[in-house]
BAVOMI-535000 format. One record per residue: residue number from 1; residue in three letters; chain; x, y, z negated of N, C-alpha, C in turn. Coordinates in pm, 1 decimal, m for minus. Layout:
{num->NUM; residuo->ala; cadena->A; n.x->X; n.y->Y; n.z->Z; ca.x->X; ca.y->Y; ca.z->Z; c.x->X; c.y->Y; c.z->Z}
...
This chain:
{num->1; residuo->met; cadena->A; n.x->m1440.7; n.y->m1141.9; n.z->3018.8; ca.x->m1346.1; ca.y->m1215.7; ca.z->2978.2; c.x->m1219.7; c.y->m1115.4; c.z->2939.5}
{num->2; residuo->ala; cadena->A; n.x->m1154.5; n.y->m1116.1; n.z->2846.2; ca.x->m1015.5; ca.y->m1017.6; ca.z->2801.9; c.x->m897.2; c.y->m1030.3; c.z->2913.4}
{num->3; residuo->asp; cadena->A; n.x->m839.9; n.y->m932.1; n.z->2982.7; ca.x->m727.8; ca.y->m957.0; ca.z->3059.9; c.x->m606.8; c.y->m982.7; c.z->2961.9}
{num->4; residuo->ala; cadena->A; n.x->m534.7; n.y->m1074.2; n.z->2997.9; ca.x->m436.4; ca.y->m1149.1; ca.z->2928.5; c.x->m320.2; c.y->m1083.1; c.z->2919.0}
{num->5; residuo->lys; cadena->A; n.x->m285.9; n.y->m968.2; n.z->3014.7; ca.x->m208.2; ca.y->m863.8; ca.z->3002.8; c.x->m210.1; c.y->m764.6; c.z->2918.9}
{num->6; residuo->his; cadena->A; n.x->m340.1; n.y->m731.6; n.z->2847.2; ca.x->m363.8; ca.y->m669.5; ca.z->2733.7; c.x->m373.3; c.y->m723.4; c.z->2581.8}
{num->7; residuo->ile; cadena->A; n.x->m338.0; n.y->m859.3; n.z->2582.6; ca.x->m324.5; ca.y->m920.6; ca.z->2463.9; c.x->m188.0; c.y->m924.9; c.z->2391.6}
{num->8; residuo->ala; cadena->A; n.x->m180.3; n.y->m878.6; n.z->2286.7; ca.x->m13.3; ca.y->m870.8; ca.z->2233.1; c.x->14.7; c.y->m1031.3; c.z->2188.5}
{num->9; residuo->asp; cadena->A; n.x->118.6; n.y->m1042.3; n.z->2204.5; ca.x->183.7; ca.y->m1184.7; ca.z->2158.1; c.x->200.0; c.y->m1179.7; c.z->1996.5}
{num->10; residuo->pro; cadena->A; n.x->153.7; n.y->m1278.2; n.z->1908.3; ca.x->144.1; ca.y->m1260.0; ca.z->1783.7; c.x->275.0; c.y->m1252.9; c.z->1705.4}
{num->11; residuo->glu; cadena->A; n.x->352.7; n.y->m1359.2; n.z->1797.7; ca.x->509.6; ca.y->m1363.2; ca.z->1709.4; c.x->567.7; c.y->m1226.9; c.z->1732.4}
{num->12; residuo->gln; cadena->A; n.x->538.0; n.y->m1165.8; n.z->1863.0; ca.x->603.5; ca.y->m1035.8; ca.z->1847.7; c.x->559.8; c.y->m944.7; c.z->1777.1}
{num->13; residuo->cys; cadena->A; n.x->422.9; n.y->m918.5; n.z->1758.4; ca.x->373.4; ca.y->m841.5; ca.z->1676.3; c.x->407.1; c.y->m874.1; c.z->1508.8}
{num->14; residuo->arg; cadena->A; n.x->416.0; n.y->m974.9; n.z->1510.8; ca.x->490.3; ca.y->m1033.2; ca.z->1343.8; c.x->620.6; c.y->m978.6; c.z->1329.1}
{num->15; residuo->ala; cadena->A; n.x->682.3; n.y->m1031.3; n.z->1420.8; ca.x->865.6; ca.y->m982.6; ca.z->1443.9; c.x->871.6; c.y->m804.1; c.z->1416.3}
{num->16; residuo->arg; cadena->A; n.x->765.1; n.y->m734.2; n.z->1490.2; ca.x->786.9; ca.y->m578.3; ca.z->1483.3; c.x->758.0; c.y->m526.8; c.z->1322.8}
{num->17; residuo->phe; cadena->A; n.x->622.0; n.y->m613.7; n.z->1316.9; ca.x->590.3; ca.y->m559.1; ca.z->1186.0; c.x->672.8; c.y->m603.9; c.z->1041.1}
{num->18; residuo->glu; cadena->A; n.x->761.4; n.y->m713.7; n.z->1037.6; ca.x->862.7; ca.y->m760.4; ca.z->947.6; c.x->982.8; c.y->m649.6; c.z->976.7}
{num->19; residuo->glu; cadena->A; n.x->1019.1; n.y->m607.1; n.z->1082.1; ca.x->1126.4; ca.y->m511.2; ca.z->1122.5; c.x->1093.6; c.y->m380.5; c.z->1071.2}
{num->20; residuo->glu; cadena->A; n.x->975.5; n.y->m359.0; n.z->1080.4; ca.x->946.7; ca.y->m182.1; ca.z->1033.3; c.x->943.1; c.y->m205.8; c.z->875.0}
{num->21; residuo->leu; cadena->A; n.x->889.4; n.y->m299.3; n.z->811.1; ca.x->898.4; ca.y->m301.0; ca.z->665.5; c.x->1015.1; c.y->m313.1; c.z->637.8}
{num->22; residuo->his; cadena->A; n.x->1131.2; n.y->m403.0; n.z->698.6; ca.x->1241.1; ca.y->m438.0; ca.z->633.5; c.x->1322.3; c.y->m299.0; c.z->589.2}
{num->23; residuo->gly; cadena->A; n.x->1336.2; n.y->m191.6; n.z->670.4; ca.x->1399.1; ca.y->m84.4; ca.z->631.1; c.x->1339.3; c.y->31.0; c.z->521.6}
{num->24; residuo->leu; cadena->A; n.x->1198.2; n.y->m26.2; n.z->464.7; ca.x->1143.6; ca.y->60.3; ca.z->395.0; c.x->1178.1; c.y->49.9; c.z->257.2}
{num->25; residuo->ser; cadena->A; n.x->1190.0; n.y->173.8; n.z->185.4; ca.x->1222.0; ca.y->176.8; ca.z->44.9; c.x->1085.7; c.y->114.1; c.z->m63.7}
{num->26; residuo->pro; cadena->A; n.x->1111.1; n.y->79.0; n.z->m149.7; ca.x->977.6; ca.y->7.5; ca.z->m240.1; c.x->872.0; c.y->120.5; c.z->m255.6}
{num->27; residuo->ala; cadena->A; n.x->903.9; n.y->248.4; n.z->m246.3; ca.x->814.2; ca.y->345.5; ca.z->m261.4; c.x->718.2; c.y->325.2; c.z->m135.8}
{num->28; residuo->arg; cadena->A; n.x->798.0; n.y->357.2; n.z->m15.3; ca.x->727.9; ca.y->326.4; ca.z->121.2; c.x->602.2; c.y->191.3; c.z->127.5}
{num->29; residuo->leu; cadena->A; n.x->693.6; n.y->100.6; n.z->95.4; ca.x->634.5; ca.y->m70.8; ca.z->69.6; c.x->508.8; c.y->m28.9; c.z->34.6}
{num->30; residuo->leu; cadena->A; n.x->472.0; n.y->40.8; n.z->m90.1; ca.x->379.0; ca.y->78.6; ca.z->m182.4; c.x->249.0; c.y->151.9; c.z->m83.9}
{num->31; residuo->leu; cadena->A; n.x->341.7; n.y->253.8; n.z->m23.2; ca.x->204.9; ca.y->334.7; ca.z->55.4; c.x->177.3; c.y->233.4; c.z->186.3}
{num->32; residuo->lys; cadena->A; n.x->241.7; n.y->129.4; n.z->216.5; ca.x->194.2; ca.y->38.7; ca.z->353.1; c.x->89.6; c.y->m29.3; c.z->269.8}
{num->33; residuo->leu; cadena->A; n.x->116.8; n.y->m97.4; n.z->177.7; ca.x->m17.5; ca.y->m166.1; ca.z->86.5; c.x->m107.2; c.y->m86.2; c.z->45.9}
{num->34; residuo->tyr; cadena->A; n.x->m107.1; n.y->12.7; n.z->17.5; ca.x->m237.3; ca.y->133.2; ca.z->19.8; c.x->m301.2; c.y->155.1; c.z->140.6}
{num->35; residuo->asp; cadena->A; n.x->m236.2; n.y->165.9; n.z->248.3; ca.x->m265.6; ca.y->169.1; ca.z->381.5; c.x->m350.5; c.y->46.7; c.z->408.6}
{num->36; residuo->leu; cadena->A; n.x->m294.5; n.y->m71.4; n.z->414.5; ca.x->m342.8; ca.y->m202.5; ca.z->428.1; c.x->m493.2; c.y->m233.8; c.z->373.4}
{num->37; residuo->ala; cadena->A; n.x->m451.5; n.y->m183.5; n.z->241.3; ca.x->m612.1; ca.y->m203.1; ca.z->161.7; c.x->m722.4; c.y->m107.0; c.z->220.9}
{num->38; residuo->ile; cadena->A; n.x->m651.1; n.y->m22.2; n.z->249.0; ca.x->m776.6; ca.y->114.1; ca.z->258.4; c.x->m856.6; c.y->54.8; c.z->401.1}
{num->39; residuo->val; cadena->A; n.x->m753.8; n.y->8.2; n.z->494.8; ca.x->m803.9; ca.y->m87.3; ca.z->629.3; c.x->m888.1; c.y->m175.9; c.z->589.2}
{num->40; residuo->ser; cadena->A; n.x->m836.8; n.y->m263.3; n.z->509.5; ca.x->m928.7; ca.y->m367.7; ca.z->477.8; c.x->m1071.0; c.y->m323.3; c.z->413.3}
{num->41; residuo->cys; cadena->A; n.x->m1080.2; n.y->m223.2; n.z->338.6; ca.x->m1194.9; ca.y->m189.4; ca.z->296.2; c.x->m1305.6; c.y->m114.9; c.z->403.7}
{num->42; residuo->asp; cadena->A; n.x->m1244.4; n.y->m46.0; n.z->502.8; ca.x->m1297.9; ca.y->3.2; ca.z->647.8; c.x->m1372.7; c.y->m129.5; c.z->711.6}
{num->43; residuo->arg; cadena->A; n.x->m1299.6; n.y->m232.5; n.z->717.3; ca.x->m1307.7; ca.y->m359.8; ca.z->802.2; c.x->m1416.4; c.y->m454.3; c.z->703.6}
{num->44; residuo->glu; cadena->A; n.x->m1437.8; n.y->m425.3; n.z->584.0; ca.x->m1486.9; ca.y->m525.5; ca.z->502.3; c.x->m1415.6; c.y->m650.2; c.z->473.0}
{num->45; residuo->glu; cadena->A; n.x->m1280.4; n.y->m651.9; n.z->485.2; ca.x->m1200.1; ca.y->m758.7; ca.z->482.7; c.x->m1167.6; c.y->m817.7; c.z->358.2}
{num->46; residuo->arg; cadena->A; n.x->m1278.4; n.y->m861.7; n.z->283.9; ca.x->m1265.3; ca.y->m892.9; ca.z->122.2; c.x->m1147.3; c.y->m983.5; c.z->67.0}
{num->47; residuo->glu; cadena->A; n.x->m1133.1; n.y->m1107.8; n.z->158.5; ca.x->m1007.2; ca.y->m1161.5; ca.z->74.9; c.x->m872.3; c.y->m1102.2; c.z->134.2}
{num->48; residuo->arg; cadena->A; n.x->m844.0; n.y->m1027.1; n.z->244.3; ca.x->m727.9; ca.y->m957.5; ca.z->265.7; c.x->m732.7; c.y->m843.5; c.z->161.7}
{num->49; residuo->leu; cadena->A; n.x->m870.4; n.y->m806.5; n.z->96.5; ca.x->m856.8; ca.y->m670.0; ca.z->21.9; c.x->m825.1; c.y->m723.3; c.z->m104.1}
{num->50; residuo->val; cadena->A; n.x->m860.1; n.y->m860.0; n.z->m168.1; ca.x->m811.3; ca.y->m880.5; ca.z->m265.2; c.x->m666.2; c.y->m927.4; c.z->m291.8}
{num->51; residuo->cys; cadena->A; n.x->m629.6; n.y->m947.0; n.z->m183.5; ca.x->m485.4; ca.y->m1034.5; ca.z->m175.2; c.x->m402.0; c.y->m904.8; c.z->m205.5}
{num->52; residuo->thr; cadena->A; n.x->m430.5; n.y->m786.1; n.z->m126.5; ca.x->m351.1; ca.y->m661.4; ca.z->m114.8; c.x->m348.4; c.y->m585.9; c.z->m264.4}
{num->53; residuo->leu; cadena->A; n.x->m471.0; n.y->m595.4; n.z->m328.1; ca.x->m463.0; ca.y->m549.9; ca.z->m462.0; c.x->m411.8; c.y->m630.1; c.z->m586.9}
{num->54; residuo->thr; cadena->A; n.x->m399.8; n.y->m761.7; n.z->m517.9; ca.x->m308.2; ca.y->m824.9; ca.z->m629.6; c.x->m174.2; c.y->m812.1; c.z->m585.2}
{num->55; residuo->glu; cadena->A; n.x->m132.6; n.y->m808.8; n.z->m464.5; ca.x->32.4; ca.y->m743.2; ca.z->m433.8; c.x->41.6; c.y->m608.1; c.z->m526.3}
{num->56; residuo->leu; cadena->A; n.x->m54.5; n.y->m527.9; n.z->m509.9; ca.x->m48.8; ca.y->m383.4; ca.z->m569.3; c.x->m14.0; c.y->m426.2; c.z->m734.7}
{num->57; residuo->thr; cadena->A; n.x->m85.4; n.y->m493.1; n.z->m787.4; ca.x->m114.6; ca.y->m536.2; ca.z->m929.5; c.x->63.7; c.y->m605.2; c.z->m981.0}
{num->58; residuo->ala; cadena->A; n.x->77.8; n.y->m684.3; n.z->m870.1; ca.x->225.4; ca.y->m735.5; ca.z->m928.9; c.x->323.1; c.y->m656.9; c.z->m877.2}
{num->59; residuo->ala; cadena->A; n.x->310.7; n.y->m561.5; n.z->m822.8; ca.x->423.6; ca.y->m444.0; ca.z->m799.6; c.x->436.3; c.y->m375.9; c.z->m954.2}
{num->60; residuo->leu; cadena->A; n.x->365.3; n.y->m385.5; n.z->m1029.7; ca.x->342.7; ca.y->m270.6; ca.z->m1147.1; c.x->453.1; c.y->m314.5; c.z->m1238.2}
{num->61; residuo->ser; cadena->A; n.x->541.5; n.y->m248.2; n.z->m1281.4; ca.x->618.7; ca.y->m253.0; ca.z->m1377.0; c.x->573.9; c.y->m248.2; c.z->m1539.2}
{num->62; residuo->phe; cadena->A; n.x->566.8; n.y->m330.6; n.z->m1605.3; ca.x->510.1; ca.y->m297.9; ca.z->m1753.7; c.x->623.8; c.y->m293.6; c.z->m1857.9}
{num->63; residuo->asp; cadena->A; n.x->731.9; n.y->m267.9; n.z->m1800.3; ca.x->831.8; ca.y->m171.5; ca.z->m1900.9; c.x->785.4; c.y->m29.1; c.z->m1936.1}
{num->64; residuo->his; cadena->A; n.x->711.1; n.y->m15.6; n.z->m1844.8; ca.x->654.8; ca.y->157.5; ca.z->m1847.7; c.x->509.7; c.y->143.3; c.z->m1884.6}
{num->65; residuo->arg; cadena->A; n.x->435.4; n.y->74.2; n.z->m2001.7; ca.x->311.4; ca.y->32.7; ca.z->m2013.2; c.x->193.4; c.y->152.3; c.z->m1995.8}
{num->66; residuo->glu; cadena->A; n.x->254.0; n.y->275.2; n.z->m2027.5; ca.x->165.2; ca.y->379.9; ca.z->m2018.5; c.x->149.2; c.y->446.8; c.z->m1887.6}
{num->67; residuo->leu; cadena->A; n.x->209.7; n.y->405.5; n.z->m1769.3; ca.x->189.9; ca.y->421.1; ca.z->m1635.4; c.x->102.4; c.y->278.4; c.z->m1586.7}
{num->68; residuo->ser; cadena->A; n.x->138.1; n.y->187.9; n.z->m1617.8; ca.x->129.3; ca.y->74.4; ca.z->m1539.9; c.x->m25.8; c.y->4.1; c.z->m1590.4}
{num->69; residuo->met; cadena->A; n.x->m29.4; n.y->26.7; n.z->m1720.6; ca.x->m155.7; ca.y->m5.0; ca.z->m1797.9; c.x->m290.1; c.y->39.1; c.z->m1703.0}
{num->70; residuo->pro; cadena->A; n.x->m286.5; n.y->194.2; n.z->m1703.1; ca.x->m406.2; ca.y->238.5; ca.z->m1623.6; c.x->m427.5; c.y->193.0; c.z->m1492.4}
{num->71; residuo->leu; cadena->A; n.x->m332.8; n.y->175.8; n.z->m1414.1; ca.x->m347.8; ca.y->98.8; ca.z->m1269.6; c.x->m348.8; c.y->3.8; c.z->m1301.2}
{num->72; residuo->phe; cadena->A; n.x->m336.9; n.y->m103.7; n.z->m1386.9; ca.x->m381.5; ca.y->m251.7; ca.z->m1388.8; c.x->m486.9; c.y->m233.9; c.z->m1428.3}
{num->73; residuo->ser; cadena->A; n.x->m581.6; n.y->m134.4; n.z->m1488.3; ca.x->m731.9; ca.y->m151.3; ca.z->m1504.4; c.x->m810.1; c.y->m112.2; c.z->m1382.0}
{num->74; residuo->ile; cadena->A; n.x->m748.8; n.y->m28.0; n.z->m1309.0; ca.x->m815.7; ca.y->53.0; ca.z->m1193.9; c.x->m798.4; c.y->m71.5; c.z->m1086.0}
{num->75; residuo->tyr; cadena->A; n.x->m682.3; n.y->m120.4; n.z->m1068.6; ca.x->m693.6; ca.y->m249.2; ca.z->m957.2; c.x->m794.3; c.y->m378.4; c.z->m1021.4}
{num->76; residuo->asp; cadena->A; n.x->m767.2; n.y->m380.6; n.z->m1121.0; ca.x->m881.3; ca.y->m490.0; ca.z->m1176.7; c.x->m1001.0; c.y->m456.5; c.z->m1165.3}
{num->77; residuo->his; cadena->A; n.x->m1060.9; n.y->m332.6; n.z->m1157.8; ca.x->m1216.3; ca.y->m275.1; ca.z->m1162.8; c.x->m1203.3; c.y->m299.5; c.z->m992.0}
{num->78; residuo->cys; cadena->A; n.x->m1123.3; n.y->m238.2; n.z->m922.9; ca.x->m1141.3; ca.y->m265.8; ca.z->m777.1; c.x->m1172.1; c.y->m388.0; c.z->m718.8}
{num->79; residuo->ile; cadena->A; n.x->m1096.6; n.y->m449.9; n.z->m797.6; ca.x->m1122.5; ca.y->m626.2; ca.z->m721.4; c.x->m1253.2; c.y->m664.0; c.z->m780.3}
{num->80; residuo->arg; cadena->A; n.x->m1311.8; n.y->m619.7; n.z->m891.9; ca.x->m1435.3; ca.y->m653.0; ca.z->m938.3; c.x->m1535.1; c.y->m590.9; c.z->m832.5}
{num->81; residuo->gln; cadena->A; n.x->m1513.9; n.y->m457.9; n.z->m810.2; ca.x->m1612.5; ca.y->m416.1; ca.z->m696.2; c.x->m1590.4; c.y->m467.8; c.z->m576.3}
{num->82; residuo->val; cadena->A; n.x->m1486.9; n.y->m527.1; n.z->m517.3; ca.x->m1506.8; ca.y->m572.7; ca.z->m409.0; c.x->m1542.3; c.y->m708.5; c.z->m405.8}
{num->83; residuo->arg; cadena->A; n.x->m1545.1; n.y->m775.4; n.z->m497.2; ca.x->m1651.9; ca.y->m905.8; ca.z->m521.8; c.x->m1780.0; c.y->m885.1; c.z->m515.0}
{num->84; residuo->ala; cadena->A; n.x->m1819.8; n.y->m768.3; n.z->m579.6; ca.x->m1974.6; ca.y->m737.0; ca.z->m567.8; c.x->m2001.8; c.y->m667.2; c.z->m412.9}
{num->85; residuo->gly; cadena->A; n.x->m1909.8; n.y->m615.9; n.z->m326.6; ca.x->m1924.9; ca.y->m588.8; ca.z->m182.4; c.x->m1937.8; c.y->m451.3; c.z->m199.0}
{num->86; residuo->asn; cadena->A; n.x->m1855.2; n.y->m357.4; n.z->m298.8; ca.x->m1880.9; ca.y->m185.4; ca.z->m309.8; c.x->m1752.9; c.y->m173.4; c.z->m236.3}
{num->87; residuo->phe; cadena->A; n.x->m1729.0; n.y->m210.4; n.z->m104.8; ca.x->m1594.9; ca.y->m146.8; ca.z->m45.3; c.x->m1606.0; c.y->m10.4; c.z->m35.2}
{num->88; residuo->gly; cadena->A; n.x->m1696.0; n.y->65.9; n.z->m19.1; ca.x->m1685.1; ca.y->225.0; ca.z->m1.7; c.x->m1629.8; c.y->250.1; c.z->m145.5}
{num->89; residuo->ala; cadena->A; n.x->m1683.7; n.y->228.4; n.z->m264.8; ca.x->m1636.6; ca.y->267.6; ca.z->m381.9; c.x->m1477.4; c.y->224.1; c.z->m387.0}
{num->90; residuo->val; cadena->A; n.x->m1446.9; n.y->97.7; n.z->m360.7; ca.x->m1302.2; ca.y->87.6; ca.z->m379.5; c.x->m1210.9; c.y->170.2; c.z->m284.5}
{num->91; residuo->arg; cadena->A; n.x->m1264.3; n.y->207.5; n.z->m151.0; ca.x->m1176.0; ca.y->283.1; ca.z->m77.8; c.x->m1167.8; c.y->448.3; c.z->m105.2}
{num->92; residuo->ala; cadena->A; n.x->m1248.5; n.y->471.1; n.z->m173.1; ca.x->m1263.8; ca.y->602.0; ca.z->m243.9; c.x->m1151.0; c.y->604.5; c.z->m328.1}
{num->93; residuo->val; cadena->A; n.x->m1131.5; n.y->503.1; n.z->m429.2; ca.x->m1029.0; ca.y->519.0; ca.z->m526.6; c.x->m899.6; c.y->510.0; c.z->m452.2}
{num->94; residuo->leu; cadena->A; n.x->m904.7; n.y->411.1; n.z->m365.2; ca.x->m761.5; ca.y->373.5; ca.z->m328.0; c.x->m707.5; c.y->510.3; c.z->m250.1}
{num->95; residuo->val; cadena->A; n.x->m793.6; n.y->578.6; n.z->m156.0; ca.x->m773.5; ca.y->689.0; ca.z->m90.9; c.x->m681.3; c.y->788.8; c.z->m205.6}
{num->96; residuo->gln; cadena->A; n.x->m738.7; n.y->821.1; n.z->m308.8; ca.x->m681.2; ca.y->903.7; ca.z->m403.7; c.x->m555.6; c.y->838.7; c.z->m476.9}
{num->97; residuo->leu; cadena->A; n.x->m530.3; n.y->717.2; n.z->m492.1; ca.x->m438.6; ca.y->670.0; ca.z->m552.0; c.x->m314.8; c.y->699.1; c.z->m435.6}
{num->98; residuo->arg; cadena->A; n.x->m359.5; n.y->655.6; n.z->m294.0; ca.x->m244.0; ca.y->654.0; ca.z->m213.2; c.x->m194.9; c.y->793.1; c.z->m179.2}
{num->99; residuo->asp; cadena->A; n.x->m308.5; n.y->902.1; n.z->m176.2; ca.x->m267.0; ca.y->1027.6; ca.z->m152.4; c.x->m188.0; c.y->1085.6; c.z->m278.9}
{num->100; residuo->ala; cadena->A; n.x->m178.3; n.y->1058.3; n.z->m378.2; ca.x->m124.7; ca.y->1082.1; ca.z->m539.2; c.x->20.5; c.y->1019.3; c.z->m508.6}
{num->101; residuo->trp; cadena->A; n.x->58.8; n.y->893.4; n.z->m451.3; ca.x->156.8; ca.y->802.0; ca.z->m445.3; c.x->224.8; c.y->884.5; c.z->m334.3}
{num->102; residuo->ser; cadena->A; n.x->155.1; n.y->915.7; n.z->m233.2; ca.x->224.3; ca.y->999.9; ca.z->m137.0; c.x->286.2; c.y->1139.4; c.z->m148.0}
{num->103; residuo->gln; cadena->A; n.x->227.7; n.y->1210.3; n.z->m204.8; ca.x->275.7; ca.y->1322.7; ca.z->m278.4; c.x->406.0; c.y->1283.8; c.z->m342.7}
{num->104; residuo->ser; cadena->A; n.x->404.3; n.y->1224.7; n.z->m447.3; ca.x->516.9; ca.y->1142.6; ca.z->m544.9; c.x->618.8; c.y->1110.1; c.z->m456.7}
{num->105; residuo->val; cadena->A; n.x->583.7; n.y->1059.6; n.z->m366.9; ca.x->713.8; ca.y->1007.3; ca.z->m262.0; c.x->790.4; c.y->1104.0; c.z->m206.4}
{num->106; residuo->gln; cadena->A; n.x->702.0; n.y->1177.2; n.z->m137.7; ca.x->750.9; ca.y->1322.4; ca.z->m80.9; c.x->832.7; c.y->1399.1; c.z->m190.1}
{num->107; residuo->ala; cadena->A; n.x->768.3; n.y->1415.8; n.z->m302.9; ca.x->876.4; ca.y->1488.2; ca.z->m398.1; c.x->986.9; c.y->1433.4; c.z->m428.1}
{num->108; residuo->leu; cadena->A; n.x->981.0; n.y->1289.2; n.z->m439.0; ca.x->1086.9; ca.y->1222.0; ca.z->m462.1; c.x->1205.9; c.y->1199.9; c.z->m370.5}
{num->109; residuo->glu; cadena->A; n.x->1143.6; n.y->1209.3; n.z->m267.4; ca.x->1252.9; ca.y->1208.5; ca.z->m155.4; c.x->1313.4; c.y->1329.9; c.z->m92.4}
{num->110; residuo->ser; cadena->A; n.x->1228.4; n.y->1438.4; n.z->m98.5; ca.x->1302.9; ca.y->1582.2; ca.z->m73.4; c.x->1375.7; c.y->1610.3; c.z->m193.8}
{num->111; residuo->ser; cadena->A; n.x->1364.8; n.y->1593.7; n.z->m329.7; ca.x->1465.3; ca.y->1626.7; ca.z->m427.5; c.x->1576.8; c.y->1519.7; c.z->m434.0}
{num->112; residuo->ala; cadena->A; n.x->1578.5; n.y->1414.4; n.z->m386.2; ca.x->1706.2; ca.y->1311.1; ca.z->m387.2; c.x->1809.1; c.y->1344.4; c.z->m268.1}
{num->113; residuo->ile; cadena->A; n.x->1755.8; n.y->1439.9; n.z->m154.1; ca.x->1846.4; ca.y->1474.7; ca.z->m31.9; c.x->1939.6; c.y->1569.2; c.z->m128.9}
{num->114; residuo->pro; cadena->A; n.x->1906.7; n.y->1693.2; n.z->m183.6; ca.x->2030.4; ca.y->1784.7; ca.z->m231.1; c.x->2073.9; c.y->1681.4; c.z->m330.2}
{num->115; residuo->leu; cadena->A; n.x->2062.4; n.y->1589.4; n.z->m433.6; ca.x->2118.4; ca.y->1539.6; ca.z->m517.1; c.x->2236.1; c.y->1460.8; c.z->m444.7}
{num->116; residuo->ile; cadena->A; n.x->2205.1; n.y->1414.3; n.z->m344.9; ca.x->2295.6; ca.y->1307.1; ca.z->m290.3; c.x->2421.5; c.y->1391.5; c.z->m196.9}
{num->117; residuo->glu; cadena->A; n.x->2367.3; n.y->1493.1; n.z->m159.2; ca.x->2469.9; ca.y->1595.1; ca.z->m76.3; c.x->2553.3; c.y->1668.8; c.z->m203.8}
{num->118; residuo->arg; cadena->A; n.x->2516.5; n.y->1675.4; n.z->m330.8; ca.x->2580.8; ca.y->1751.4; ca.z->m449.3; c.x->2688.6; c.y->1642.5; c.z->m486.5}
{num->119; residuo->arg; cadena->A; n.x->2653.0; n.y->1501.5; n.z->m491.1; ca.x->2743.9; ca.y->1414.9; ca.z->m530.4; c.x->2876.7; c.y->1390.3; c.z->m423.6}
{num->120; residuo->arg; cadena->A; n.x->2844.7; n.y->1397.4; n.z->m285.7; ca.x->2941.1; ca.y->1400.9; ca.z->m185.7; c.x->3032.3; c.y->1526.6; c.z->m213.3}
{num->121; residuo->asn; cadena->A; n.x->2996.1; n.y->1646.1; n.z->m238.8; ca.x->3095.5; ca.y->1766.5; ca.z->m241.3; c.x->3184.7; c.y->1753.2; c.z->m389.1}
């Protein structure tokens, strides 16, 4: 039997998680979604993974179809692969997307700081 002192209170965990997410930029929230999807692949959590992929799809801006349509197709393909039980293949795709997005976010954030400083001067 597990020691009760080592079991986290679900309400405290949820509050901590919501607090962590509250201060994140939309770009950083997408990174969290990718992280959740990758962990869901590792655990073969089909329902959570499909929900996360659905959230990634919902986050797409179709005002920029040249960017959103390829991602839409990738996410759709991933959902079909999850339903077929191909978690490894989906994980490989998500890791590549997450890495590319992470690099973009870092570049954006590093270039935004000098821009903000220039505006203040």
